[in-house]
Steps between C-alpha positions, in 0.01 A plus 500: 500500500720220634634737763146576618420128510808426711439800726145380559619150588781626726263734682245227565773260610644760736157569657418131541840406637524808724154450649570130567831582670342772717220266613757227577713737711196639678384150597846408624513823699162441661571142604864569591396783734283254689796297625656623824861497377707751697620784283343363182141553611567860604673566171212357300241692700692821428448445126178652370336276237152647510551642150556159342136409448413833346798495266430147378136591432618797292751284316240234420259765372765637265594147398137421419455812284817450298452123498163555328680684220753217479210255475356683200836503322572130557148361470470372857151644561225247439134531414197294398497502119273205411293706256790692344701187426203350312487788255667515160845658477360826361233543765728381778759756394241779525405397852864480607567847359194632679606339829853636482375847404248492784778404742710792376212747536409374847856516632546844343194625692625346824846651442348845442278486806784358706729782390238758596454336841873486567541863392226619735622270782825687544711454188418859404648621828798263493610591147452874552703483817770296326546765233479794745160624383250663739289245690302733730160409356571129442412201715798300619301180514496212753788264581511129572466398870832323555740611231355850489541510123271728300207287390515644149833321455336169592192565283720583202504127429150544352575749220851366433413132495171548316665725239752225433215249480325724244819516296530120511139463375581729210826312435320165486223652288743634239687171496180304447385724215836461327561130550179341629692363799441546871772482764517182701691385804679167477454343843727214401797724424788496745739793497860397440409194295561552130336287234611429145327648197357158412346459846360852490344436159354167616338672797359799310165480671312811597282444807260763365429269206370234737141486616572539870227764546748705703640715219371624164654294218695727267463502122861420405488137618270208437390271779798296619747776433549454126502816290 
């Protein structure tokens, strides 16, 4: 499970960093080509960067889909939970379980429909051709305007990312049923800075136990973070 967590984080980081770098280079190319510098301007104009915008859009779409799954796992997603947080622990737990289960069902449906769409959009043809199977009666599917990639490859972000999101909903659901705790993201944590056990114990405050009306308070902590 740790490997999947790290792979998810690395993939999102790669997409975010790669898209940012491509946009930066594309902007430099566009402005640099506008200066009449002998030799340099001709060289820059000979470089085709028309694909940059399309690629960054694709990368941000993939980042958004897998980032949503990361948000479920780490508790970054927020919601208005004024009513739920006013309920007793028992009733609040039931609503949280229902919400997580509903999220899993919804994402499972989206993943199924997305898989069907991708399959009919050309994945059927691409996979059959890859394995040397007959493709005479299959539709090859459209391609993207600039990169000329099969669109089914781009749209695969929907079933893949949503399937991972469904898995994360189930993972959080099982964890909540077992422990009564919800995942939370510590915005004050700085990677690379270690804290002692005493400091960690002194700051054992679960944001979900606070009445911020942004997250459902879990049932393993009392208000203020004390168990």
